[in-house]
C-alpha positions as CSV (number, residue, x, y, z in Angstrom):
1,M,82.1,128.8,119.1
2,V,81.1,125.7,117.1
3,L,80.3,128.0,114.1
4,A,83.7,129.6,114.3
5,A,85.5,126.2,114.3
6,A,83.5,125.1,111.3
7,K,84.4,128.3,109.4
8,R,88.1,127.7,110.2
9,A,87.8,124.1,108.9
10,V,86.2,125.2,105.7
11,R,88.8,127.9,105.2
12,G,91.6,125.4,105.8
13,A,90.0,123.0,103.3
14,K,89.8,125.8,100.7
15,I,93.5,126.7,101.2
16,K,94.5,123.1,100.8
17,A,92.4,122.8,97.6
18,I,94.0,125.9,96.2
19,G,97.4,124.6,97.0
20,C,96.7,121.3,95.3
21,L,95.4,123.0,92.2
22,L,98.4,125.3,92.1
23,A,100.8,122.3,92.4
24,I,98.9,120.5,89.6
25,L,99.2,123.6,87.4
26,V,102.9,123.9,88.0
27,A,103.5,120.2,87.3
28,M,101.5,120.6,84.0
29,G,103.4,123.7,83.1
30,L,106.8,122.0,83.7
31,G,105.6,118.9,81.8
32,G,105.1,121.1,78.8
33,C,108.7,122.1,78.7
34,G,111.0,120.2,76.3
35,Q,111.2,119.8,72.5
36,T,109.0,122.1,70.6
37,G,107.6,121.5,67.2
38,P,106.2,118.4,65.6
39,L,106.9,115.0,67.1
40,Y,108.8,112.5,64.9
41,L,110.2,109.0,65.1
42,P,113.9,108.6,64.1
43,K,114.4,106.7,60.9
44,E,115.4,103.1,61.3
45,Q,118.9,102.1,60.2
46,P,119.4,98.9,58.3
47,Q,120.8,96.1,60.5
48,S,124.2,95.9,58.7
49,E,124.9,99.6,59.3
50,A,123.7,99.5,62.9
51,A,126.0,96.5,63.7
52,A,129.0,98.2,62.0
53,E,128.6,101.4,64.0
54,Q,128.7,99.7,67.4
55,P,132.2,99.2,68.8
56,A,133.3,95.6,69.4
57,Q,133.0,94.5,73.0
58,S,135.2,92.0,74.6
59,N,133.5,88.9,76.2
60,S,136.0,88.9,79.1
61,Q,134.3,91.8,80.9
62,P,130.8,91.4,82.2
63,Q,128.3,93.9,80.7
64,S,126.5,96.2,83.1
65,S,123.1,97.6,82.4
66,N,121.8,100.9,83.7
67,P,118.2,100.8,84.8
C-alpha cells in the first residue's frame, strides 16, 4: 500500500512537471510573436521639428497621464 501511494505521488509530480514545461514552452512561443526582421531604433527628430508637430495644449485643462 505504501509503495502504491509513493508511485501515485511520483506520477503526480511528473504530470505537474510536464504541465509546467508545457506552459513555459507556450509562453516562449507566444513571446516570439511580433515584429519579424532586424530590430532598429527610430531616427531622432531635431527638437524644432518635434515641437512643431505637437499640437498646442491649453493650460486651463489638467493633463492626465496614462500609466
